[in-house]
C-alpha positions in Angstrom: -9.7 -4.5 4.2 -6.1 -2.9 3.7 -6.1 0.7 2.5 -3.0 2.0 0.6 -2.1 5.5 -0.5 -1.6 5.0 -4.1 0.6 8.0 -5.4 -0.9 7.2 -9.2 -3.9 9.2 -8.3 -3.2 10.3 -4.9 -5.7 8.6 -2.5 -6.2 5.6 -0.3 -7.4 2.6 -2.6 -8.3 -0.9 -1.2 -5.4 -3.3 -1.7 -6.9 -5.9 -4.6 -4.3 -8.3 -4.9 -4.0 -9.5 -9.0 -4.1 -12.9 -7.9 -6.1 -14.0 -4.6 -4.3 -14.3 -1.2 -0.9 -13.4 -3.1 1.0 -10.2 -3.9 4.0 -8.9 -5.6 6.0 -6.1 -4.6 9.0 -4.6 -5.9 11.1 -2.0 -4.3 13.8 0.5 -5.8 17.2 -0.6 -3.4 20.6 1.0 -3.4 22.9 2.0 -6.0 26.1 0.6 -3.9 29.2 3.3 -4.3 29.0 4.1 -0.6 27.6 3.2 2.9 23.7 3.1 3.5 22.7 6.7 5.1 19.8 7.6 7.2 17.7 8.3 4.0 18.1 4.7 2.8 17.6 3.3 6.6 14.3 4.9 6.7 13.2 3.0 2.7 14.7 -0.3 4.1 12.5 0.1 7.5 9.3 1.2 5.7 9.4 -1.7 3.5 10.8 -4.2 5.7 7.5 -3.2 8.0 5.4 -3.4 4.8 6.7 -7.2 3.5 6.3 -8.1 7.6 2.7 -6.5 8.0 1.3 -8.0 4.7 2.8 -11.6 5.6 1.0 -11.1 9.0 -2.3 -10.7 7.4 -2.2 -13.7 5.4 -0.6 -12.7 2.0 1.5 -14.9 0.2 4.0 -12.0 -0.2 7.2 -12.0 -3.2 9.3 -9.2 -2.2 11.9 -7.9 -4.8 14.3 -5.3 -4.1 16.9 -4.9 -6.5 20.6 -3.3 -6.2 22.4 -1.1 -8.8 25.6 -1.9 -9.3 26.4 0.1 -12.8 25.9 3.7 -12.5 27.6 6.8 -13.4 28.3 7.4 -9.6 29.7 3.7 -9.2 32.2 4.3 -12.1 33.7 7.8 -10.8 33.7 6.6 -7.7 35.7 3.3 -8.8 37.8 5.8 -10.6 38.9 7.8 -7.7 39.7 4.8 -5.7 41.8 3.1 -8.3 39.8 -0.1 -7.6 37.6 -2.0 -10.2 34.0 -1.4 -10.1 33.5 -5.0 -9.2 35.4 -4.7 -6.4 33.9 -1.4 -5.0 30.2 -3.0 -5.6 30.6 -5.8 -3.7 32.2 -4.2 -0.9 29.3 -2.0 -0.3 26.9 -4.8 -1.1 28.6 -6.9 1.6 28.2 -3.3 4.0 24.6 -2.9 3.1 23.8 -6.5 4.1 26.0 -6.1 7.6 23.7 -3.2 8.4 20.5 -4.4 7.5 21.3 -7.3 9.8 22.1 -4.8 12.6 18.7 -3.0 11.9 16.6 -6.8 11.6 15.7 -5.8 8.0 14.3 -9.3 6.7 15.9 -10.2 3.2 13.8 -10.0 0.1 12.9 -13.0 -1.4 15.1 -11.6 -4.8 17.2 -9.1 -4.5 18.7 -8.7 -8.4 21.9 -6.7 -9.3 21.5 -4.8 -12.4 24.9 -6.5 -14.2 23.1 -9.8 -13.9 20.0 -9.4 -15.9 21.6 -7.5 -19.0 20.1 -10.0 -21.9 16.6 -9.0 -20.0 17.9 -5.3 -20.3 18.8 -5.5 -23.9 15.4 -7.7 -24.9 13.5 -4.7 -23.3 15.1 -2.0 -25.4 14.7 -4.2 -28.5 10.9 -4.1 -27.6 11.0 -0.5 -27.4 12.7 0.2 -30.5 10.3 -2.3 -32.5 7.5 -0.4 -31.3 8.5 2.9 -32.1 9.2 4.1 -28.3 12.8 4.2 -28.9 15.6 5.4 -31.4 19.1 5.6 -31.6 20.6 8.8 -31.1 23.7 10.0 -33.6 26.3 9.6 -30.4 25.4 5.9 -30.8 22.9 5.9 -27.6 19.5 4.4 -27.7 16.9 7.2 -26.0 13.6 6.7 -25.4 11.2 8.9 -27.0 9.0 10.5 -23.9 6.6 11.9 -26.6 5.4 8.5 -27.6 4.2 7.6 -24.7 0.8 9.6 -23.9 0.3 8.5 -20.6 3.5 10.1 -19.3 3.5 12.4 -16.2 0.5 10.8 -14.9 2.4 9.5 -11.5 3.9 12.6 -10.8 1.3 15.0 -12.1 3.7 16.9 -14.4 2.7 17.8 -17.8 5.1 17.5 -21.2 4.4 21.5 -21.4 5.6 22.5 -18.1 8.1 20.1 -18.0 9.6 21.1 -21.3 9.5 24.9 -20.6 11.6 24.6 -17.5 14.3 22.1 -19.3 17.6 23.4 -19.7 18.7 25.6 -22.2 21.7 23.5 -23.3 19.8 20.6 -24.5 21.9 17.3 -25.3 22.0 17.5 -29.1 21.4 13.7 -29.2 18.4 14.0 -27.9 15.0 15.0 -30.1 13.3 16.0 -27.2 15.0 17.7 -24.1 12.6 15.1 -22.0 14.2 12.0 -23.8 16.0 9.4 -21.5 19.0 7.3 -21.8 17.9 3.3 -22.5 21.5 2.2 -23.5 24.9 4.1 -23.4 27.4 3.2 -25.9 30.7 2.1 -24.7 33.4 4.7 -23.5 36.9 5.0 -23.2 37.8 3.4 -19.7 34.0 2.5 -18.8 32.6 -0.7 -18.5 30.8 -2.4 -21.1 28.8 -5.2 -22.5 28.2 -6.4 -25.8 24.6 -5.8 -27.8 22.9 -5.3 -31.1 23.7 -1.7 -31.1 27.6 -2.3 -30.3 29.4 -2.4 -26.6 27.7 -0.1 -23.8 25.7 -0.1 -20.4 22.4 0.1 -19.6 20.6 3.5 -18.6 19.5 3.3 -14.9 15.9 3.5 -15.7 15.6 0.6 -17.9 17.3 -1.7 -15.3 14.4 -1.4 -12.8 11.8 -2.0 -15.2 14.0 -5.2 -16.5 14.0 -6.5 -13.3 10.6 -6.1 -12.1 9.4 -7.6 -15.0 11.3 -10.2 -15.3 11.0 -11.8 -11.7 7.2 -10.4 -11.0 5.6 -10.4 -14.7 4.6 -7.4 -16.7 1.5 -6.7 -14.1 2.1 -6.7 -10.5 0.6 -5.5 -7.5 2.8 -3.2 -5.6 5.9 -0.9 -6.2 7.9 1.4 -3.7 10.7 3.5 -3.3 11.8 7.0 -1.8 9.5 10.0 -2.7 12.6 11.2 -4.7 12.4 8.6 -7.2 8.7 9.5 -7.9 10.1 11.8 -11.0 11.9 11.0 -12.8 12.8 7.4 -12.4 9.4 5.8 -11.5 7.4 7.9 -14.6 10.1 6.3 -16.6 9.6 3.0 -15.7 6.1 3.2 -16.5 6.8 4.8 -20.0 9.5 1.7 -20.4 7.5 -1.2 -19.0 4.0 -0.1 -20.8 5.6 0.9 -23.8 7.4 -2.8 -24.3 4.4 -4.8 -22.8 1.7 -2.6 -24.3 -0.4 -3.5 -20.8 -0.7 -2.3 -17.4 2.7 -2.3 -15.0 1.9 -1.4 -11.4 -1.7 -1.6 -9.4 -0.1 0.6 -6.5 2.7 2.9 -6.3 4.3 3.9 -2.5 6.3 6.5 -2.0 8.1 7.1 1.9 8.8 10.5 2.5 12.2 12.6 2.7 14.5 12.4 5.8 15.4 16.4 7.5 18.3 16.7 10.0 17.7 19.3 12.5 14.7 20.5 10.4 17.0 20.8 7.2 17.1 18.9 4.4 19.9 16.5 4.5 22.8 17.2 2.4 26.2 16.5 2.0 26.8 20.4 1.1 25.2 21.0 4.5 27.3 18.5 6.3 24.4 17.2 7.6 24.9 13.7 6.2 24.8 10.6 8.3 25.6 7.2 7.2 24.1 3.9 9.8 27.9 3.5 10.7 28.1 6.8 12.1 24.4 6.7 13.7 24.0 3.0 15.3 27.5 3.4 17.4 25.3 6.1 19.0 22.3 4.5 20.0 21.6 2.1 22.8 20.6 -0.3 20.1 19.7 -0.3 16.6 16.1 -1.2 17.5 16.0 2.3 18.8 16.5 3.8 14.9 13.3 1.3 14.2 11.3 2.5 16.4 12.0 6.5 15.5 11.3 5.6 11.9 8.1 4.0 12.5 6.7 6.7 15.3 6.3 9.1 12.0 3.7 8.1 9.2 5.8 6.9 6.2 4.6 9.3 3.8 5.2 12.5 5.9 8.7 13.9 6.3 10.8 13.1 9.4 13.0 15.0 11.0 16.5 13.6 12.8 17.8 14.9 15.7 19.3 13.6 18.8 16.0 14.7 21.1 14.0 12.5 18.5 16.2 9.6 18.9 16.1 10.2 22.9 12.4 10.4 22.7 12.6 6.9 20.5 15.0 5.5 23.3 12.5 6.2 26.1 9.5 5.1 24.6 10.8 1.9 23.5 12.2 1.1 27.3 8.6 2.0 28.4 7.7 -1.2 26.4 10.5 -2.9 27.4 10.0 -1.9 30.9 6.2 -3.7 30.6 7.8 -6.8 29.9 10.1 -7.6 32.4 9.8 -10.3 34.8 6.8 -11.8 33.6 6.3 -15.4 32.3 6.1 -16.3 28.5 2.5 -17.2 27.9 0.2 -17.6 25.0 -1.6 -14.4 23.3 -5.5 -14.4 23.6 -7.0 -15.4 20.3 -8.5 -11.8 19.9 -8.8 -8.8 21.7 -9.6 -4.9 21.3 -5.8 -3.9 21.5 -5.1 -6.5 18.4 -8.0 -5.3 16.7 -7.1 -1.8 16.9 -3.8 -2.6 16.1 -5.2 -4.2 12.7 -7.3 -1.2 12.0 -4.3 1.4 12.4 -2.0 -0.8 10.1 -5.0 -1.3 7.7 -5.3 2.5 7.1 -2.2 2.9 4.9 0.1 1.4 7.5 -0.5 4.3 10.4 2.6 3.1 12.5 2.1 6.1 14.8 -1.3 4.5 15.6 0.0 1.3 16.1 2.9 2.2 18.0 0.0 4.2 20.5 -1.8 0.7 21.1 1.1 -0.7 22.4 2.1 2.1 24.7 -1.4 1.5 25.8 -1.3 -2.3 26.2 2.2 -1.4 28.0 0.4 0.8 30.5 -2.3 -2.1 31.2 0.4 -4.7 32.0 1.8 -2.1 34.5 -1.4 -1.8 36.0 -2.0 -5.1 36.4 1.4 -5.7 37.9 0.9 -3.3 40.3 -2.6 -4.8 41.4 -1.0 -8.0 41.8 -2.7 -9.6 39.1 0.2 -11.2 37.3 -1.6 -13.6 35.4 -3.5 -10.9 33.5 -0.2 -9.0 33.2 1.3 -11.9 31.4 -1.5 -12.3 29.1 -1.3 -8.5 28.2 2.6 -8.7 28.0 2.1 -11.7 25.6 0.0 -9.6 23.4 2.5 -6.6 23.5 5.1 -9.0 22.4 3.1 -10.5 19.6 1.9 -7.1 18.0 5.4 -5.6 18.3 6.8 -8.3 16.6 5.0 -7.7 13.7 6.7 -4.3 13.4 9.8 -5.9 13.9 10.5 -5.0 17.4 11.6 -6.9 20.5 14.2 -8.5 19.0 16.1 -9.0 22.2 15.1 -9.7 25.9 14.0 -7.2 28.3 16.7 -8.4 30.7 19.2 -8.0 28.3 17.3 -4.4 27.0 18.0 -3.0 30.4 21.7 -3.8 30.4 22.3 -2.2 27.6 24.6 1.0 27.4 23.6 4.5 26.1 26.8 5.9 24.7 28.1 8.7 26.2 27.9 11.2 23.4 23.6 10.5 23.4 22.9 9.8 27.0 25.3 12.0 28.9 26.5 15.3 28.8 30.3 15.9 28.4 31.9 15.4 32.0 29.9 12.8 33.3 31.4 9.7 34.6 32.5 6.8 32.4 29.9 3.8 31.7 30.6 0.4 33.0 30.7 -2.7 31.8 28.6 -5.5 32.9 31.7 -7.1 34.9 32.5 -4.0 36.7 28.5 -3.5 37.6 28.6 -7.2 38.8 31.8 -6.6 40.6 30.4 -3.5 42.5 26.7 -5.2 43.4 28.9 -8.2 45.1 30.8 -5.2 47.0 27.6 -3.5 48.1 26.4 -6.8 48.8 29.5 -7.7 51.1 29.1 -4.1 53.1 25.1 -4.7 53.6 25.9 -8.3 55.4 28.5 -6.1 57.4 26.0 -3.7 58.2 28.5 -1.4 56.7 25.7 1.2 55.3 27.8 4.1 54.5 29.9 2.2 52.1 26.7 0.1 50.9 25.1 3.9 49.9 28.5 5.1 48.4 28.4 2.4 45.9 24.5 2.5 44.8 25.5 6.3 44.4 28.6 5.7 42.5 26.4 3.1 40.1 23.6 5.7 39.9 26.4 8.1 38.4 27.4 5.8 36.0 23.8 5.3 34.8 23.0 2.2 36.6 19.6 1.6 38.6 19.5 -1.0 41.8 16.6 -2.8 42.5 16.5 -4.5 46.1 14.2 -7.8 45.9 12.9 -9.8 48.8 15.4 -12.3 50.1 18.4 -9.9 49.8 18.7 -10.3 45.7 19.8 -7.2 43.9 18.7 -6.6 40.0 20.0 -3.9 37.7 19.3 -2.1 34.8 21.0 0.7 32.8 19.0 4.2 33.2 
């Protein structure tokens, strides 16, 4: 029994699929005018985890994550760069896909682009006009009349009277109500435009998601997700549009992931604490460290991005990989207390911190079995650990390879530390040390070991004269 905190109502509810054994989920994706930042990465990783787990639990999931490829920010950035909008958006879509692949984020079943769903957007605007939820403003824009939808504010818990009281003094004269929002923008000189029954123009941001989600998943579906910053007004407006157009329900369960702070301050370009994945990932031993860091906090709460937090994630993940080293591959047991506790944690609103605690407990048991010489038991526990970890998207590399990955100097070591050695340089020094040991030149052997240790390489001498190594 999976229970999910539903933002619509503010409490956990049992997941009840609209269709037995099947789920349909829509997640608001990226507006593609810049590189993916760590706030985006949290959303992408959270819903990658959700989709993986729902499928692990046997559901036939249809996962849709959209791309907004027409928007005021996109138009401004393209103009600043003196490049076509299409060139800008395709460049950043390609970059997003590269970053997602590095993070091990599975592709959604559908990844609709707003500009590919203009007929559906226009049809929904027509339906809203016909049902009295929209009007044409004096400036030519098509507007949604918020007052026409009685349930407005239910998701965010906001009251229309309070919203109006806090509205700006300089209200757009084109609006009948300061809370009304644009469905279709009339064409402006130099901006992209498409034909419509109301003349050339382009869609407003909110209508894009309503049209794409219902086109691919139907007017009423199971799950809708996104960052907490989208709860109001974007998701509130989606509900008003979609329910207004269909006259029926829209989404059963709304999920929102929390914000990312940087060194305990809100992430902001103005504060200079705004990081893209292309700045962050080179500082990590492996992109999986960022996945572990994100999953170590509950998806609904805030998360603090800081170097020491990444160090802790690297160390915690390293403990899991340590447990898996030098064990044969065997089949996991069909059922166990560990699996039961893992499922209980994940069934409780995707409680990944508790699920990771189960993995760490398993790792300790693996190490205890190794130490006791119970190698068959250690291998069985390691198989369990691997199976459960992969449900969360962990263990994308082998333990042997993991310990040969160097932590970049900027994170792993203070300034002035010795430069990292590549694999070939390490192997050459190990060979030189072996030669020194054969010649009983212990001073040279110790010198090489110390040199490697200073470069973050740990040697382990095995019976029979074999030496293995890993990076600290």
